[in-house]
N, C-alpha and C positions, 0 to 999 in steps of 0.2 A: 503691135502686140506679137506678131509672128517673130520679129527680131528678138524679143524678150524670151519667148519660148525656145528659140534656137540657142540663145545664149545659156539658158538655164538647163538645157538637156544634159550637158556633160556633168553638171553638178548633181542632177537627179540620179543619173546612172551611177556615179561614184557613191552617193549615199545608199543606194540600193545594194551595191556590192559590199559596202561597209556593214550593212545590216545582216548580210548573209554570213558573215564571219563572227557574229555575236553568239546568241544562244544556239542556233542550228549547228554551229561547229562542235559543241559539246556532244550533241547527239551523234553526229557523224564520227567523231573521235571515239566515242564509246562503241559504236558499231564496228569500227576498224579494229579496236582492241579486242573485242569479243571474237572476231573472226580470225585474227592473226596475232595472238598474244606474244609469241616468241620473237616476231620480227620487230615489233615496236617497243618492246620492253627496255631496250638499251637506252634509247633517247626519249624517254617518256616526257621529261621536262621540256624539251624543245617543242613538242607538239602542243603543250599547254600555252606557250607564248605566241603561237602563230596568230591568233585573233588580235592580240595586243600589237604585234609588229605590223600587221596589215592595217589596223586601225590608224596607227600613227603615220604610216606611209600614205594612206588615203587622206588624212588630215593635211599633211604637208603638200600633197598634190593639189588638193582643193585650195590651199593657201596660195600656192604659186599661180594657179589659174585665176584666182580672184585678183591678185596683184596685176597680172597681165591684162585682165579685162578692165581693171580700174585705169591703168595707163592708156589702154586703147580708147576708152570712152571719156578720158580726161575728167574723171570724177575726183572729188576731194575726200578726205577722211580715210586715207589708205591705211594708216597706222592703226587706228582704232578698229577698223574692220578686220585687219589682219590678226590682231590679238583676239578678237571675238571669234574669228574663223578657226583659229588654232584650238581654242578651248571648246567651242560649240559650233561646229561647221554649219549647222542649219541656221543659226543666228547670223553668221557672216553672210550666208547666201541671201537671207531675208534683207539684211541691210543693203547689200549690193543691188538687189532687185528693186527695192524702194527708191534708192538713189537713181538708178537707171530709169525707172518710170517717171520720176520727177524731172529728170533731164529731158526725156522724150516729151513730156507734157509741156514743158516750158518752150521747147522748140516749135511745137504746133501752134 
């Protein structure tokens, strides 16, 4: 069980970072705009895309890490899990953890 928690820690951290750039980003952005309106008025649209860009970067990072862990643990269904991970990262992590638990259970 400790191995599973060690393996899932990196995914949990990435999901937490991803959630920080959702709704809280809009409050932070509005706070910055209210304090420094002249500095950020030029590139207003770029700051709107920061949560989207970071979300896709985190999704791709989770996807790459899942593929690496699938290869390391010799698990099957990499393609389906990769597709699920790209669209819903939490679903891909759940599939990976269930397959990993099943493998560890069959070893014992």
